[in-house]
C-alpha positions, 0 to 999 in steps of 0.5 A: 328080778321079782321076789315075794315072801310071807312076812314072819309073825312078829309081836310089834312093840314099836314101829319107830325105826322100822323103815330105817332098819329095813334100809340098813338091812338092805345095805348090810346085806349088799355089803356082805355080797360085795354089791357096793360102790362103782365097781359093783355096778355091773354085778348089781345090774345082773343081780340074780333072784337068790341074791335079791332073796338074801338081801330082802330076807336080811332086811326083813329080819332086821326090821322084824327085830327092831319093831319087836322092841321099844324105841328105834333099837335095831339088832346087833349083827350077832343077834341075826346070825 
């Protein structure tokens, strides 16, 4: 499955933690979709485009917030919802 998106425009303050935040956003979104652990292997292998979009959009949003602040300061869940 392939998904492309244009990144949001963000005023970058500090890039520390951007990659870690992106990966954390991926894990958070996968958790929310129930795509975790051995029981989810088949679902993950058959993932659809909409789920990939949901996961990557969440990860991007998390890293957007992180780079907009000083230090490795990722957002709380309530800042994203």
